[in-house]
N, CA, C and O atoms as a GROMACS GRO file, in nm:
protein
  628
    1UNK      N    1  12.955   4.210   9.987
    1UNK     CA    2  12.947   4.360  10.028
    1UNK      C    3  12.796   4.426  10.036
    1UNK      O    4  12.774   4.474   9.925
    2UNK      N    5  12.727   4.440  10.090
    2UNK     CA    6  12.601   4.547  10.059
    2UNK      C    7  12.622   4.680  10.021
    2UNK      O    8  12.725   4.728  10.067
    3UNK      N    9  12.556   4.750   9.953
    3UNK     CA   10  12.575   4.866   9.937
    3UNK      C   11  12.536   4.986  10.042
    3UNK      O   12  12.553   5.106  10.022
    4UNK      N   13  12.482   4.928  10.157
    4UNK     CA   14  12.410   4.962  10.258
    4UNK      C   15  12.521   4.989  10.375
    4UNK      O   16  12.528   5.070  10.468
    5UNK      N   17  12.601   4.887  10.328
    5UNK     CA   18  12.703   4.856  10.427
    5UNK      C   19  12.825   5.048  10.509
    5UNK      O   20  12.875   5.142  10.446
    6UNK      N   21  12.821   5.025  10.624
    6UNK     CA   22  12.882   5.143  10.653
    6UNK      C   23  12.777   5.294  10.653
    6UNK      O   24  12.802   5.408  10.689
    7UNK      N   25  12.670   5.240  10.602
    7UNK     CA   26  12.559   5.387  10.620
    7UNK      C   27  12.511   5.406  10.772
    7UNK      O   28  12.524   5.313  10.852
    8UNK      N   29  12.460   5.515  10.806
    8UNK     CA   30  12.360   5.548  10.892
    8UNK      C   31  12.219   5.563  10.856
    8UNK      O   32  12.175   5.652  10.784
    9UNK      N   33  12.149   5.463  10.914
    9UNK     CA   34  11.993   5.530  10.892
    9UNK      C   35  11.901   5.588  11.028
    9UNK      O   36  11.957   5.572  11.137
   10UNK      N   37  11.786   5.642  11.028
   10UNK     CA   38  11.787   5.671  11.119
   10UNK      C   39  11.582   5.660  11.110
   10UNK      O   40  11.516   5.745  11.051
   11UNK      N   41  11.530   5.558  11.172
   11UNK     CA   42  11.370   5.482  11.135
   11UNK      C   43  11.295   5.545  11.236
   11UNK      O   44  11.313   5.529  11.357
   12UNK      N   45  11.180   5.644  11.165
   12UNK     CA   46  11.088   5.645  11.351
   12UNK      C   47  10.990   5.548  11.353
   12UNK      O   48  10.933   5.492  11.260
   13UNK      N   49  10.976   5.535  11.489
   13UNK     CA   50  10.833   5.450  11.464
   13UNK      C   51  10.870   5.308  11.509
   13UNK      O   52  10.789   5.218  11.530
   14UNK      N   53  11.035   5.297  11.523
   14UNK     CA   54  11.122   5.174  11.479
   14UNK      C   55  11.071   5.074  11.592
   14UNK      O   56  11.106   4.964  11.548
   15UNK      N   57  11.002   5.051  11.725
   15UNK     CA   58  11.011   4.999  11.818
   15UNK      C   59  10.872   4.875  11.792
   15UNK      O   60  10.826   4.814  11.889
   16UNK      N   61  10.833   4.859  11.681
   16UNK     CA   62  10.736   4.762  11.652
   16UNK      C   63  10.711   4.775  11.502
   16UNK      O   64  10.747   4.870  11.432
   17UNK      N   65  10.636   4.657  11.458
   17UNK     CA   66  10.599   4.668  11.311
   17UNK      C   67  10.647   4.672  11.216
   17UNK      O   68  10.729   4.583  11.191
   18UNK      N   69  10.625   4.757  11.134
   18UNK     CA   70  10.734   4.764  10.988
   18UNK      C   71  10.828   4.864  11.058
   18UNK      O   72  10.941   4.816  11.050
   19UNK      N   73  10.831   4.981  11.121
   19UNK     CA   74  10.937   4.995  11.180
   19UNK      C   75  11.021   4.961  11.220
   19UNK      O   76  11.130   5.007  11.188
   20UNK      N   77  11.001   4.845  11.325
   20UNK     CA   78  11.109   4.750  11.364
   20UNK      C   79  11.173   4.648  11.234
   20UNK      O   80  11.289   4.635  11.197
   21UNK      N   81  11.089   4.605  11.200
   21UNK     CA   82  11.119   4.538  11.052
   21UNK      C   83  11.258   4.599  10.960
   21UNK      O   84  11.364   4.543  10.933
   22UNK      N   85  11.206   4.738  10.926
   22UNK     CA   86  11.284   4.785  10.880
   22UNK      C   87  11.436   4.848  10.928
   22UNK      O   88  11.528   4.887  10.856
   23UNK      N   89  11.427   4.843  11.061
   23UNK     CA   90  11.564   4.885  11.130
   23UNK      C   91  11.620   4.765  11.100
   23UNK      O   92  11.699   4.767  11.005
   24UNK      N   93  11.597   4.637  11.166
   24UNK     CA   94  11.666   4.520  11.136
   24UNK      C   95  11.646   4.517  11.002
   24UNK      O   96  11.730   4.430  10.975
   25UNK      N   97  11.606   4.541  10.916
   25UNK     CA   98  11.641   4.517  10.771
   25UNK      C   99  11.816   4.584  10.731
   25UNK      O  100  11.919   4.536  10.681
   26UNK      N  101  11.780   4.694  10.776
   26UNK     CA  102  11.899   4.808  10.749
   26UNK      C  103  12.023   4.765  10.832
   26UNK      O  104  12.139   4.780  10.794
   27UNK      N  105  11.985   4.712  10.944
   27UNK     CA  106  12.116   4.655  11.037
   27UNK      C  107  12.188   4.521  10.936
   27UNK      O  108  12.308   4.510  10.910
   28UNK      N  109  12.100   4.448  10.900
   28UNK     CA  110  12.113   4.313  10.811
   28UNK      C  111  12.206   4.385  10.698
   28UNK      O  112  12.319   4.338  10.686
   29UNK      N  113  12.169   4.493  10.614
   29UNK     CA  114  12.223   4.541  10.494
   29UNK      C  115  12.360   4.601  10.558
   29UNK      O  116  12.434   4.644  10.471
   30UNK      N  117  12.408   4.614  10.686
   30UNK     CA  118  12.467   4.707  10.712
   30UNK      C  119  12.524   4.814  10.780
   30UNK      O  120  12.637   4.845  10.821
   31UNK      N  121  12.366   4.880  10.781
   31UNK     CA  122  12.360   4.993  10.838
   31UNK      C  123  12.367   5.013  11.011
   31UNK      O  124  12.306   4.933  11.082
   32UNK      N  125  12.441   5.118  11.070
   32UNK     CA  126  12.400   5.147  11.194
   32UNK      C  127  12.263   5.224  11.186
   32UNK      O  128  12.231   5.283  11.083
   33UNK      N  129  12.179   5.224  11.304
   33UNK     CA  130  12.074   5.248  11.292
   33UNK      C  131  12.033   5.364  11.436
   33UNK      O  132  12.089   5.356  11.545
   34UNK      N  133  11.934   5.455  11.403
   34UNK     CA  134  11.931   5.496  11.498
   34UNK      C  135  11.765   5.490  11.532
   34UNK      O  136  11.691   5.552  11.456
   35UNK      N  137  11.707   5.416  11.644
   35UNK     CA  138  11.579   5.359  11.646
   35UNK      C  139  11.550   5.472  11.748
   35UNK      O  140  11.603   5.505  11.854
   36UNK      N  141  11.401   5.538  11.643
   36UNK     CA  142  11.324   5.581  11.727
   36UNK      C  143  11.203   5.519  11.798
   36UNK      O  144  11.162   5.421  11.736
   37UNK      N  145  11.119   5.551  11.931
   37UNK     CA  146  11.049   5.528  11.969
   37UNK      C  147  10.970   5.631  12.046
   37UNK      O  148  11.026   5.736  12.078
   38UNK      N  149  10.818   5.605  12.084
   38UNK     CA  150  10.784   5.743  12.195
   38UNK      C  151  10.772   5.692  12.316
   38UNK      O  152  10.816   5.743  12.419
   39UNK      N  153  10.696   5.562  12.305
   39UNK     CA  154  10.665   5.530  12.480
   39UNK      C  155  10.718   5.356  12.462
   39UNK      O  156  10.742   5.299  12.568
   40UNK      N  157  10.732   5.292  12.362
   40UNK     CA  158  10.776   5.144  12.397
   40UNK      C  159  10.917   5.101  12.398
   40UNK      O  160  10.977   5.028  12.320
   41UNK      N  161  10.969   5.180  12.534
   41UNK     CA  162  11.108   5.158  12.551
   41UNK      C  163  11.138   4.998  12.551
   41UNK      O  164  11.199   4.956  12.453
   42UNK      N  165  11.111   4.932  12.622
   42UNK     CA  166  11.170   4.821  12.617
   42UNK      C  167  11.173   4.734  12.475
   42UNK      O  168  11.267   4.664  12.436
   43UNK      N  169  11.062   4.753  12.417
   43UNK     CA  170  11.068   4.681  12.263
   43UNK      C  171  11.194   4.784  12.186
   43UNK      O  172  11.260   4.713  12.109
   44UNK      N  173  11.231   4.893  12.187
   44UNK     CA  174  11.307   4.936  12.141
   44UNK      C  175  11.426   4.899  12.177
   44UNK      O  176  11.499   4.883  12.079
   45UNK      N  177  11.483   4.877  12.288
   45UNK     CA  178  11.582   4.826  12.397
   45UNK      C  179  11.611   4.705  12.380
   45UNK      O  180  11.723   4.659  12.399
   46UNK      N  181  11.515   4.643  12.344
   46UNK     CA  182  11.512   4.483  12.242
   46UNK      C  183  11.552   4.491  12.097
   46UNK      O  184  11.640   4.422  12.046
   47UNK      N  185  11.494   4.564  12.047
   47UNK     CA  186  11.551   4.598  11.905
   47UNK      C  187  11.700   4.655  11.882
   47UNK      O  188  11.769   4.632  11.782
   48UNK      N  189  11.733   4.724  11.980
   48UNK     CA  190  11.907   4.770  11.996
   48UNK      C  191  11.961   4.662  12.020
   48UNK      O  192  12.053   4.632  11.943
   49UNK      N  193  11.927   4.563  12.133
   49UNK     CA  194  12.010   4.473  12.151
   49UNK      C  195  12.040   4.340  11.986
   49UNK      O  196  12.138   4.275  11.950
   50UNK      N  197  11.921   4.355  11.940
   50UNK     CA  198  11.926   4.268  11.834
   50UNK      C  199  12.016   4.316  11.709
   50UNK      O  200  12.061   4.237  11.627
   51UNK      N  201  12.034   4.434  11.705
   51UNK     CA  202  12.082   4.566  11.590
   51UNK      C  203  12.245   4.447  11.669
   51UNK      O  204  12.293   4.346  11.619
   52UNK      N  205  12.279   4.507  11.782
   52UNK     CA  206  12.401   4.483  11.806
   52UNK      C  207  12.462   4.307  11.776
   52UNK      O  208  12.570   4.264  11.736
   53UNK      N  209  12.351   4.251  11.811
   53UNK     CA  210  12.412   4.107  11.783
   53UNK      C  211  12.428   4.088  11.636
   53UNK      O  212  12.491   3.988  11.603
   54UNK      N  213  12.382   4.170  11.539
   54UNK     CA  214  12.397   4.174  11.394
   54UNK      C  215  12.542   4.222  11.397
   54UNK      O  216  12.613   4.186  11.303
   55UNK      N  217  12.592   4.296  11.490
   55UNK     CA  218  12.768   4.387  11.433
   55UNK      C  219  12.704   4.513  11.443
   55UNK      O  220  12.799   4.588  11.465
   56UNK      N  221  12.611   4.577  11.439
   56UNK     CA  222  12.611   4.691  11.424
   56UNK      C  223  12.530   4.798  11.508
   56UNK      O  224  12.416   4.775  11.550
   57UNK      N  225  12.601   4.920  11.530
   57UNK     CA  226  12.535   4.985  11.637
   57UNK      C  227  12.393   5.038  11.617
   57UNK      O  228  12.334   5.039  11.509
   58UNK      N  229  12.339   5.086  11.745
   58UNK     CA  230  12.250   5.113  11.745
   58UNK      C  231  12.228   5.246  11.865
   58UNK      O  232  12.282   5.258  11.974
   59UNK      N  233  12.131   5.333  11.799
   59UNK     CA  234  12.130   5.488  11.918
   59UNK      C  235  11.986   5.470  11.958
   59UNK      O  236  11.909   5.485  11.862
   60UNK      N  237  11.925   5.442  12.082
   60UNK     CA  238  11.801   5.480  12.114
   60UNK      C  239  11.764   5.613  12.116
   60UNK      O  240  11.840   5.687  12.177
   61UNK      N  241  11.658   5.669  12.060
   61UNK     CA  242  11.608   5.785  12.070
   61UNK      C  243  11.476   5.803  12.132
   61UNK      O  244  11.397   5.730  12.072
   62UNK      N  245  11.419   5.867  12.225
   62UNK     CA  246  11.294   5.841  12.261
   62UNK      C  247  11.242   6.017  12.193
   62UNK      O  248  11.294   6.116  12.245
   63UNK      N  249  11.169   6.030  12.114
   63UNK     CA  250  11.053   6.147  12.088
   63UNK      C  251  10.966   6.116  12.008
   63UNK      O  252  10.933   6.020  11.939
   64UNK      N  253  10.927   6.249  12.037
   64UNK     CA  254  10.772   6.274  11.972
   64UNK      C  255  10.793   6.349  11.812
   64UNK      O  256  10.832   6.466  11.801
   65UNK      N  257  10.765   6.276  11.714
   65UNK     CA  258  10.771   6.330  11.585
   65UNK      C  259  10.714   6.429  11.533
   65UNK      O  260  10.753   6.501  11.441
   66UNK      N  261  10.583   6.432  11.619
   66UNK     CA  262  10.479   6.592  11.606
   66UNK      C  263  10.558   6.681  11.662
   66UNK      O  264  10.527   6.798  11.644
   67UNK      N  265  10.673   6.654  11.739
   67UNK     CA  266  10.762   6.805  11.780
   67UNK      C  267  10.857   6.842  11.727
   67UNK      O  268  10.966   6.786  11.741
   68UNK      N  269  10.836   6.946  11.652
   68UNK     CA  270  10.992   6.919  11.537
   68UNK      C  271  11.096   6.959  11.638
   68UNK      O  272  11.207   6.920  11.602
   69UNK      N  273  11.098   7.008  11.727
   69UNK     CA  274  11.219   7.056  11.808
   69UNK      C  275  11.288   6.920  11.846
   69UNK      O  276  11.409   6.909  11.861
   70UNK      N  277  11.192   6.812  11.859
   70UNK     CA  278  11.267   6.644  11.946
   70UNK      C  279  11.299   6.628  11.790
   70UNK      O  280  11.417   6.595  11.782
   71UNK      N  281  11.255   6.635  11.693
   71UNK     CA  282  11.308   6.603  11.546
   71UNK      C  283  11.451   6.642  11.502
   71UNK      O  284  11.553   6.584  11.466
   72UNK      N  285  11.415   6.753  11.520
   72UNK     CA  286  11.597   6.825  11.511
   72UNK      C  287  11.704   6.756  11.618
   72UNK      O  288  11.816   6.719  11.582
   73UNK      N  289  11.672   6.749  11.704
   73UNK     CA  290  11.744   6.664  11.843
   73UNK      C  291  11.777   6.531  11.826
   73UNK      O  292  11.868   6.471  11.883
   74UNK      N  293  11.674   6.472  11.717
   74UNK     CA  294  11.711   6.342  11.694
   74UNK      C  295  11.817   6.333  11.599
   74UNK      O  296  11.905   6.248  11.613
   75UNK      N  297  11.814   6.407  11.510
   75UNK     CA  298  11.913   6.436  11.379
   75UNK      C  299  12.037   6.449  11.418
   75UNK      O  300  12.122   6.380  11.361
   76UNK      N  301  12.079   6.546  11.531
   76UNK     CA  302  12.154   6.617  11.578
   76UNK      C  303  12.246   6.482  11.654
   76UNK      O  304  12.360   6.448  11.624
   77UNK      N  305  12.145   6.412  11.774
   77UNK     CA  306  12.208   6.308  11.847
   77UNK      C  307  12.244   6.190  11.760
   77UNK      O  308  12.300   6.098  11.820
   78UNK      N  309  12.223   6.173  11.620
   78UNK     CA  310  12.212   6.070  11.517
   78UNK      C  311  12.380   6.118  11.464
   78UNK      O  312  12.483   6.052  11.480
   79UNK      N  313  12.364   6.246  11.400
   79UNK     CA  314  12.514   6.276  11.330
   79UNK      C  315  12.628   6.318  11.441
   79UNK      O  316  12.734   6.356  11.391
   80UNK      N  317  12.623   6.318  11.562
   80UNK     CA  318  12.686   6.301  11.653
   80UNK      C  319  12.714   6.207  11.722
   80UNK      O  320  12.810   6.192  11.798
   81UNK      N  321  12.612   6.127  11.692
   81UNK     CA  322  12.725   5.944  11.742
   81UNK      C  323  12.759   5.897  11.615
   81UNK      O  324  12.872   5.847  11.618
   82UNK      N  325  12.703   5.891  11.497
   82UNK     CA  326  12.766   5.836  11.406
   82UNK      C  327  12.827   5.888  11.313
   82UNK      O  328  12.901   5.822  11.239
   83UNK      N  329  12.804   6.045  11.296
   83UNK     CA  330  12.905   6.094  11.267
   83UNK      C  331  12.822   6.183  11.102
   83UNK      O  332  12.881   6.270  11.040
   84UNK      N  333  12.721   6.146  11.076
   84UNK     CA  334  12.650   6.129  10.964
   84UNK      C  335  12.529   6.081  10.932
   84UNK      O  336  12.538   5.960  10.954
   85UNK      N  337  12.397   6.112  10.885
   85UNK     CA  338  12.294   6.052  10.841
   85UNK      C  339  12.256   6.003  10.639
   85UNK      O  340  12.222   6.084  10.553
   86UNK      N  341  12.267   5.919  10.627
   86UNK     CA  342  12.253   5.855  10.498
   86UNK      C  343  12.101   5.824  10.477
   86UNK      O  344  12.058   5.870  10.371
   87UNK      N  345  12.021   5.765  10.544
   87UNK     CA  346  11.907   5.714  10.549
   87UNK      C  347  11.809   5.749  10.647
   87UNK      O  348  11.816   5.707  10.763
   88UNK      N  349  11.706   5.833  10.600
   88UNK     CA  350  11.586   5.856  10.689
   88UNK      C  351  11.496   5.799  10.661
   88UNK      O  352  11.454   5.817  10.547
   89UNK      N  353  11.431   5.711  10.743
   89UNK     CA  354  11.276   5.634  10.718
   89UNK      C  355  11.172   5.694  10.830
   89UNK      O  356  11.184   5.688  10.952
   90UNK      N  357  11.076   5.750  10.760
   90UNK     CA  358  10.979   5.801  10.794
   90UNK      C  359  10.877   5.726  10.825
   90UNK      O  360  10.797   5.726  10.732
   91UNK      N  361  10.832   5.641  10.942
   91UNK     CA  362  10.729   5.531  10.954
   91UNK      C  363  10.638   5.571  11.049
   91UNK      O  364  10.522   5.530  11.043
   92UNK      N  365  10.675   5.647  11.138
   92UNK     CA  366  10.578   5.674  11.303
   92UNK      C  367  10.439   5.706  11.221
   92UNK      O  368  10.409   5.756  11.112
   93UNK      N  369  10.366   5.648  11.338
   93UNK     CA  370  10.218   5.707  11.258
   93UNK      C  371  10.095   5.705  11.386
   93UNK      O  372  10.097   5.619  11.474
   94UNK      N  373  10.014   5.791  11.380
   94UNK     CA  374   9.886   5.751  11.468
   94UNK      C  375   9.768   5.727  11.408
   94UNK      O  376   9.763   5.769  11.292
   95UNK      N  377   9.664   5.669  11.452
   95UNK     CA  378   9.561   5.672  11.414
   95UNK      C  379   9.419   5.644  11.519
   95UNK      O  380   9.393   5.541  11.582
   96UNK      N  381   9.336   5.780  11.512
   96UNK     CA  382   9.243   5.818  11.598
   96UNK      C  383   9.162   5.646  11.593
   96UNK      O  384   9.129   5.620  11.477
   97UNK      N  385   9.137   5.568  11.661
   97UNK     CA  386   9.030   5.462  11.594
   97UNK      C  387   8.902   5.464  11.642
   97UNK      O  388   8.848   5.360  11.681
   98UNK      N  389   8.837   5.587  11.644
   98UNK     CA  390   8.732   5.620  11.680
   98UNK      C  391   8.635   5.643  11.574
   98UNK      O  392   8.683   5.735  11.507
   99UNK      N  393   8.501   5.600  11.512
   99UNK     CA  394   8.447   5.668  11.423
   99UNK      C  395   8.441   5.816  11.429
   99UNK      O  396   8.416   5.872  11.536
  100UNK      N  397   8.463   5.885  11.315
  100UNK     CA  398   8.488   6.017  11.265
  100UNK      C  399   8.388   6.080  11.323
  100UNK      O  400   8.426   6.186  11.372
  101UNK      N  401   8.245   6.053  11.342
  101UNK     CA  402   8.088   6.161  11.431
  101UNK      C  403   8.138   6.103  11.518
  101UNK      O  404   8.106   6.196  11.591
  102UNK      N  405   8.200   6.019  11.600
  102UNK     CA  406   8.198   6.023  11.748
  102UNK      C  407   8.325   6.090  11.822
  102UNK      O  408   8.338   6.144  11.932
  103UNK      N  409   8.402   6.068  11.726
  103UNK     CA  410   8.561   6.110  11.787
  103UNK      C  411   8.559   6.287  11.826
  103UNK      O  412   8.497   6.378  11.772
  104UNK      N  413   8.650   6.287  11.941
  104UNK     CA  414   8.693   6.457  11.982
  104UNK      C  415   8.767   6.462  11.837
  104UNK      O  416   8.796   6.380  11.750
  105UNK      N  417   8.782   6.610  11.860
  105UNK     CA  418   8.901   6.634  11.732
  105UNK      C  419   9.020   6.645  11.789
  105UNK      O  420   9.108   6.699  11.722
  106UNK      N  421   9.048   6.604  11.909
  106UNK     CA  422   9.197   6.605  11.942
  106UNK      C  423   9.274   6.493  11.906
  106UNK      O  424   9.397   6.499  11.901
  107UNK      N  425   9.188   6.354  11.872
  107UNK     CA  426   9.228   6.246  11.802
  107UNK      C  427   9.271   6.254  11.657
  107UNK      O  428   9.349   6.174  11.604
  108UNK      N  429   9.217   6.352  11.601
  108UNK     CA  430   9.237   6.375  11.478
  108UNK      C  431   9.336   6.493  11.451
  108UNK      O  432   9.372   6.507  11.334
  109UNK      N  433   9.371   6.557  11.519
  109UNK     CA  434   9.478   6.646  11.502
  109UNK      C  435   9.603   6.558  11.523
  109UNK      O  436   9.697   6.570  11.444
  110UNK      N  437   9.611   6.449  11.652
  110UNK     CA  438   9.724   6.417  11.684
  110UNK      C  439   9.741   6.308  11.546
  110UNK      O  440   9.856   6.277  11.514
  111UNK      N  441   9.647   6.263  11.483
  111UNK     CA  442   9.666   6.206  11.344
  111UNK      C  443   9.736   6.273  11.233
  111UNK      O  444   9.829   6.237  11.161
  112UNK      N  445   9.669   6.378  11.239
  112UNK     CA  446   9.790   6.498  11.153
  112UNK      C  447   9.897   6.508  11.205
  112UNK      O  448   9.994   6.495  11.130
  113UNK      N  449   9.919   6.534  11.346
  113UNK     CA  450  10.035   6.555  11.369
  113UNK      C  451  10.163   6.472  11.370
  113UNK      O  452  10.275   6.513  11.342
  114UNK      N  453  10.135   6.372  11.400
  114UNK     CA  454  10.229   6.264  11.366
  114UNK      C  455  10.241   6.182  11.267
  114UNK      O  456  10.349   6.124  11.253
  115UNK      N  457  10.115   6.155  11.161
  115UNK     CA  458  10.171   6.131  11.057
  115UNK      C  459  10.174   6.231  10.946
  115UNK      O  460  10.207   6.176  10.840
  116UNK      N  461  10.151   6.352  10.933
  116UNK     CA  462  10.175   6.477  10.821
  116UNK      C  463  10.330   6.528  10.848
  116UNK      O  464  10.435   6.512  10.785
  117UNK      N  465  10.291   6.608  10.993
  117UNK     CA  466  10.397   6.676  11.005
  117UNK      C  467  10.516   6.602  11.057
  117UNK      O  468  10.626   6.654  11.036
  118UNK      N  469  10.513   6.515  11.105
  118UNK     CA  470  10.597   6.448  11.190
  118UNK      C  471  10.704   6.380  11.056
  118UNK      O  472  10.826   6.397  11.060
  119UNK      N  473  10.640   6.310  10.948
  119UNK     CA  474  10.694   6.309  10.826
  119UNK      C  475  10.793   6.425  10.751
  119UNK      O  476  10.907   6.423  10.704
  120UNK      N  477  10.680   6.533  10.767
  120UNK     CA  478  10.786   6.644  10.723
  120UNK      C  479  10.867   6.710  10.812
  120UNK      O  480  10.950   6.777  10.750
  121UNK      N  481  10.879   6.719  10.920
  121UNK     CA  482  11.014   6.736  11.015
  121UNK      C  483  11.093   6.642  11.014
  121UNK      O  484  11.211   6.666  11.039
  122UNK      N  485  11.057   6.527  10.989
  122UNK     CA  486  11.221   6.460  10.972
  122UNK      C  487  11.264   6.461  10.864
  122UNK      O  488  11.382   6.492  10.854
  123UNK      N  489  11.194   6.433  10.750
  123UNK     CA  490  11.246   6.473  10.611
  123UNK      C  491  11.309   6.582  10.596
  123UNK      O  492  11.425   6.579  10.554
  124UNK      N  493  11.242   6.709  10.630
  124UNK     CA  494  11.314   6.857  10.647
  124UNK      C  495  11.439   6.850  10.694
  124UNK      O  496  11.535   6.890  10.628
  125UNK      N  497  11.451   6.794  10.821
  125UNK     CA  498  11.590   6.812  10.873
  125UNK      C  499  11.706   6.721  10.856
  125UNK      O  500  11.826   6.738  10.875
  126UNK      N  501  11.631   6.615  10.812
  126UNK     CA  502  11.729   6.486  10.752
  126UNK      C  503  11.757   6.527  10.572
  126UNK      O  504  11.808   6.445  10.495
  127UNK      N  505  11.725   6.626  10.540
  127UNK     CA  506  11.752   6.601  10.396
  127UNK      C  507  11.815   6.730  10.381
  127UNK      O  508  11.862   6.753  10.269
  128UNK      N  509  11.832   6.858  10.510
  128UNK     CA  510  11.915   6.971  10.488
  128UNK      C  511  12.055   6.903  10.564
  128UNK      O  512  12.160   6.956  10.528
  129UNK      N  513  12.066   6.792  10.664
  129UNK     CA  514  12.170   6.758  10.669
  129UNK      C  515  12.261   6.696  10.563
  129UNK      O  516  12.378   6.728  10.540
  130UNK      N  517  12.170   6.581  10.488
  130UNK     CA  518  12.218   6.525  10.353
  130UNK      C  519  12.252   6.601  10.257
  130UNK      O  520  12.320   6.541  10.173
  131UNK      N  521  12.228   6.742  10.227
  131UNK     CA  522  12.293   6.817  10.160
  131UNK      C  523  12.427   6.891  10.226
  131UNK      O  524  12.529   6.910  10.158
  132UNK      N  525  12.416   6.930  10.363
  132UNK     CA  526  12.524   6.968  10.413
  132UNK      C  527  12.654   6.841  10.397
  132UNK      O  528  12.764   6.864  10.348
  133UNK      N  529  12.634   6.780  10.422
  133UNK     CA  530  12.728   6.642  10.413
  133UNK      C  531  12.791   6.640  10.297
  133UNK      O  532  12.911   6.612  10.301
  134UNK      N  533  12.711   6.677  10.134
  134UNK     CA  534  12.754   6.694  10.027
  134UNK      C  535  12.792   6.588   9.947
  134UNK      O  536  12.850   6.589   9.839
  135UNK      N  537  12.743   6.481  10.026
  135UNK     CA  538  12.693   6.316   9.884
  135UNK      C  539  12.563   6.300   9.916
  135UNK      O  540  12.542   6.181   9.894
  136UNK      N  541  12.458   6.351   9.957
  136UNK     CA  542  12.306   6.327   9.941
  136UNK      C  543  12.276   6.212  10.032
  136UNK      O  544  12.346   6.196  10.132
  137UNK      N  545  12.182   6.135  10.006
  137UNK     CA  546  12.122   6.031  10.109
  137UNK      C  547  11.997   6.017  10.053
  137UNK      O  548  11.946   6.086   9.965
  138UNK      N  549  11.942   5.896  10.124
  138UNK     CA  550  11.787   5.874  10.078
  138UNK      C  551  11.737   5.900  10.189
  138UNK      O  552  11.786   5.899  10.301
  139UNK      N  553  11.587   5.937  10.133
  139UNK     CA  554  11.482   5.956  10.245
  139UNK      C  555  11.351   5.865  10.186
  139UNK      O  556  11.331   5.862  10.064
  140UNK      N  557  11.259   5.788  10.285
  140UNK     CA  558  11.205   5.706  10.265
  140UNK      C  559  11.058   5.706  10.328
  140UNK      O  560  11.069   5.674  10.447
  141UNK      N  561  10.940   5.728  10.297
  141UNK     CA  562  10.816   5.725  10.373
  141UNK      C  563  10.753   5.622  10.376
  141UNK      O  564  10.740   5.562  10.270
  142UNK      N  565  10.687   5.560  10.510
  142UNK     CA  566  10.591   5.425  10.512
  142UNK      C  567  10.453   5.490  10.535
  142UNK      O  568  10.426   5.588  10.604
  143UNK      N  569  10.396   5.433  10.482
  143UNK     CA  570  10.216   5.491  10.480
  143UNK      C  571  10.111   5.375  10.424
  143UNK      O  572  10.116   5.335  10.308
  144UNK      N  573  10.007   5.322  10.532
  144UNK     CA  574   9.949   5.241  10.509
  144UNK      C  575   9.844   5.268  10.359
  144UNK      O  576   9.842   5.373  10.295
  145UNK      N  577   9.768   5.149  10.330
  145UNK     CA  578   9.701   5.131  10.198
  145UNK      C  579   9.599   5.277  10.237
  145UNK      O  580   9.573   5.359  10.149
  146UNK      N  581   9.551   5.293  10.372
  146UNK     CA  582   9.478   5.384  10.421
  146UNK      C  583   9.503   5.526  10.364
  146UNK      O  584   9.410   5.606  10.360
  147UNK      N  585   9.635   5.562  10.318
  147UNK     CA  586   9.643   5.675  10.284
  147UNK      C  587   9.575   5.689  10.132
  147UNK      O  588   9.568   5.794  10.069
  148UNK      N  589   9.529   5.565  10.091
  148UNK     CA  590   9.479   5.602   9.948
  148UNK      C  591   9.324   5.536   9.938
  148UNK      O  592   9.247   5.550   9.843
  149UNK      N  593   9.299   5.462  10.057
  149UNK     CA  594   9.202   5.393  10.051
  149UNK      C  595   9.100   5.410  10.191
  149UNK      O  596   9.143   5.374  10.301
  150UNK      N  597   8.938   5.476  10.175
  150UNK     CA  598   8.884   5.494  10.287
  150UNK      C  599   8.836   5.389  10.383
  150UNK      O  600   8.765   5.299  10.339
  151UNK      N  601   8.869   5.392  10.514
  151UNK     CA  602   8.810   5.275  10.596
  151UNK      C  603   8.636   5.340  10.590
  151UNK      O  604   8.596   5.450  10.552
  152UNK      N  605   8.587   5.263  10.625
  152UNK     CA  606   8.403   5.335  10.655
  152UNK      C  607   8.387   5.381  10.811
  152UNK      O  608   8.401   5.300  10.903
  153UNK      N  609   8.357   5.511  10.832
  153UNK     CA  610   8.364   5.580  10.961
  153UNK      C  611   8.491   5.596  11.021
  153UNK      O  612   8.482   5.631  11.139
  154UNK      N  613   8.579   5.585  10.989
  154UNK     CA  614   8.670   5.629  11.004
  154UNK      C  615   8.765   5.765  10.975
  154UNK      O  616   8.761   5.802  10.857
  155UNK      N  617   8.858   5.855  11.074
  155UNK     CA  618   8.919   5.965  11.014
  155UNK      C  619   9.022   5.947  10.988
  155UNK      O  620   9.085   6.026  10.918
  156UNK      N  621   9.075   5.833  11.039
  156UNK     CA  622   9.232   5.833  10.960
  156UNK      C  623   9.278   5.699  10.994
  156UNK      O  624   9.364   5.697  11.082
  157UNK      N  625   9.241   5.582  10.944
  157UNK     CA  626   9.276   5.440  10.990
  157UNK      C  627   9.391   5.374  10.915
  157UNK      O  628   9.427   5.260  10.945
   0.00000   0.00000   0.00000
């Protein structure tokens, strides 16, 4: 039996890529999973079905992590549905694909709002709930290697 069996996890940006793989791995390890997505509803629904086939519960949460109130709502819905939060995975990201010298600042602001503030909002809200629960939890931040290695001509990619 996994040490994660019976735990509850929330994964942002879970409908695709690394977030999807993380949500599935957590479900395979025995977690119920709150699946956050912003716009990829069909992919999120398919993931929830996969989690269900693994014998775990899934909660779909459409929200923009750049919006603090929406992040707070996600945590409230997760704890209302599952009774607690044990693991929070900050995976949602945004990257403007224009060279920095051609891009408008809206793309740069969106990158910072989602990637930096979104992570902060999630981890802060989750940590507060974990402390209130009295037995802690785990927070995970997933980032790309581009957090450490610059991509030529890019603001953030």
